[in-house]
N, C-alpha and C positions, 0 to 999 in steps of 0.2 A: 758699602751701598753708594749708589748714585745717587746725587741731589736729583729731585725731580722725577725718579723713576715710577711712581704713581701717575702724574701727570703722562706721562708718556704713553702708560699701559691703557690709561683712558681715550688717549687720542687715535691710538689702534683701536680700541673697539669700534669709536666713531668712523674711524677710515673704513673699517671692513665691514659695518653695516650699511655706509654710504655706497660702498663698491656692490654688494649683493644685492642692495635693491635696485641698480640696472641692471644685472646678470642673472639675478634669481628669481624664480615664481615663488608667490607666494607660500603655496604648500611646500615649499623647498628650502623656505627659512629666509626669503626675502621680505624685506620690508615693503611695505606700500602705504599709500592713502586713497581712501574712499572716498570719490566728490558725492556724499552723501545724497543731497536731491536726486541727482539725476542717477545715480548709481547707489545699489544695495548690496551690504554682505547678505548672504542666505543665512537665513535664520536655522539654529540647529533643532533637531526635533524636540527635545526636551530643555529648549529655550522658556523660561517664565518671566511672565511680566502681571498682568491685573487678571485675576481668576475672570470667570465667566460660565453659565449657567448651561447645561446640553438638554435639549429636547429631542425625542424622538421622531413622531409624526406631526403633530400639532404644537405649538407655542403656548398654548393653554396647557398643554401637560407636560409640564417639565418633568424631570426623572427626581426633581428634589421633593422630598416628602416631609419637608418642615422638621426634619429630626431636632436640629438646632445644635448638633455636635460641631460642625465647621464654626459656628459664631462662639461656641464655648471654647475651643481648641485657639482660636485666632489669639494670638498676644497683644495685636494694640487693640482689640475688640471694635473692628472696624465693620464689620456685619451683624446687620439687622435682619431677623427672620420673626415673622406674626404667622402662624398658623389660619390656613383660612376654613371658614365654617358654612353647614348647610343652612338652611330654612330654620332648620328648628335650633341651629346652637352649636349641635353633634362638631365637634374637630373634622375637617377633610385631610386627606395625607397630599395638600402641596400648599404651597406659602401664597398667602394674601399679598404679603410684603416682604421683598428680600430688597434689601436695599447693602451696596456696600461703599464707604467714604474713601473711595482713591486716593483722597490725600492724606490718610494715614496708613493705607495698607502699604505694607512694608515689602511687599512681592513674595514673602518667604515659602511659599506652598503648602505652608501645615492644614491650608482649609482640604487643599487637594487629597491628602495623605488621610486625611481624617475621615472624608464623606465614605462611607460605606454603600453608597449607592449610584456612584458614579456619577455624579449629578453636576460636578463642580470641579473645573480642570483650568489651568495656566495659561493665558492666551500669549499669543505673539504679538499680538496689538499694542505700539507703545506711543505713538502719535496721538497723543488725547491732550493735547495743551488747549486751554480755551483761553477767552478774555476775563472769565469770573470765577475767583478762586474757590469758592464753597461750591454753589450749586451745580457748576459744569463738571465736578468731581465728585458728584453723589448720584452715583450709578442706580438707577432701579430696577427691577425684576426684565421691564420690557427692556432696557437698555443692555441688560447682562446674558438674555436668552441668545442662544445662537444653535443652528441644528448640529444632529449626528454628522453630518454630509461635510462640515466646515472642520469640527474636529477630527475627520478621517482625513481631511487634506493638510492639515497642519500635523497632525501626529498620527503617521499609519498604523506603525506597530502597536502603539497602545490600545488604537482604537481596535484594531483587530483583533487582540486578545481580549479586552473589555467586550465587544461584542459578539467572540465566540462562548464566554463563559455565561453571558446574559442570555444565550440563545439555548446554553446546554440547560440553565437552570428554568427559562420558560420549557423545554421539552420534560426536564422531569417533574416540572407543576402538572402539565397536560396528561403526562403518563398516571401520575397520583389520582387525577380526576376521572378517570376514564373509569367506569364500572368494570368490575372483572365479570369474566363470561362465566357463566352459571357451569356448575361441573358436569362432565357427561356421566348420564347411567348406563350403567352396564345392565346387559340384558342377560 
């Protein structure tokens, strides 16, 4: 065994990576550096960072029905939901308060997986730095709401599947509500 063989092997790996960085493109195994503020990597469709709420037509009517499943499943318990009520005190199927503390959120995506109403998804936005530590990282419902168009833009294949499933369920509901035609009388 040659003394310093491990060092020689390591230096060869370094030399190979150095040469590949000049002659191979990034998708062919070459190493490269992205000059971040000026250039950015393209985010993958399933990239996950912080959650956001989806609304279809109006921001006042999000898909969220305040079922509280995402808050119960959240490991660090960073989601707070309070159900809205009408003037008579009966609960409505929408949140009055929906807060996420992003300083506690661990970007696991369990809230997205747990939501049965396709209302919460993980965003591609990651530049959320602020000067104040607690208040600037506490996102309220108004900060979290994003349109279905935005969701289609960042995750087109998932959005297409979800939109098709929701349209199919809506068509079934309309067909069930449609009164049956009276039977024809035979003469």
